[in-house]
N, C-alpha and C positions, 0 to 999 in steps of 0.2 A: 672236263680235263683240259680241253683246248684253251680255255680262258684263264687257266691258273698258271702263274709263274712256277717253274720247277721248285723254287725255294719258298713258296707261299707259306705264310704263318697264319694259323687260326688261333684266335684268343677267345676263350669262353669265360664270361664274368662269373659263372657259377662253378667253375672247375668241374664241369660235367663231362669232360672228355674221358675216354677210357682210362682207367686207373686213377681217376680223380685229378687228372692233369688240368692245368689252366691253358696250356698251349700245345699246339700240334704243328709239325713242320713237314713240308713236302707235298707236292701236288698229288702223288699217288695216295698218301694217307688221308689228306683232306678230301679228295674226291671220293674215296671209299666211305669215309665217314658221312659225307653229304648224302650218299645213296641210301643210307639207313633211314633217311627222313622222306624218301620219295613218295611214300603213301600219304604224307601230309601236304603235298604240293598244292592241293586245292585251297589251302588256307594262306598261301604265300602270294604276295603281290609286289611288283616293282615299287620302289619308294626312294625318297631321299631320306637319309639318316644323318641328322646334323648337317644337312646340305650336301652330302656326298652320295653317290650311287649306292643302292642297297636293296634290301628286301624287308617288307613288313610281314609279320606272321600274326594273323588276326582270326580269332573265333568271332562269331556274330556279336558285334557290339563291344569287343574287347581286344586290345592289343596284348599279345602274350610274348612277343619277341621281335627282335630286329637283327638284321645282319648289315653291318656297314662295311663297304669295300674300299680298300686303297688300291688305286689302279696305277701301274707303272706305265712304261712306254707302250706296251701292247698286251698286258696281262694283269690279272689281279695278283697283287703282291702280299696283301694282308686282308684278313676277314675278322671283324669283331662281332662275336655272338653276344647279344645283349638279351638276357632273360630275367635278370634280377629286377623285381618289381620297383624297388627304389630307384635304380638306375634308369629303368624305362620311363619313369615319371620325369626324369631330367633330360631325356633325349628327345629332340624334335624329329618326329617321324611323319613325313608327308607322303601319303600314297599318291600315285599318279591319278590325276583328275580331282584332287582335293583343292 
């Protein structure tokens, strides 16, 4: 929560947010949503997503998602969740150490 701007916007390319939404707003809502995925943290690695800070979500041998961050003065102001297979093929995801 400390790294999220109070007005952070989360965009999901599959409209997979609660209620079929494509966007979610606010640090509290975005932080709570992120906690739902904490059990999958072992598959998440720091990465550059189209040249910006983010996270890569990888199963062995396969990229299944990416999170691209927009960073303001001192906090994350936007998060783009990318899990659509077609879009993933068009996004350049470079994990740390690649």
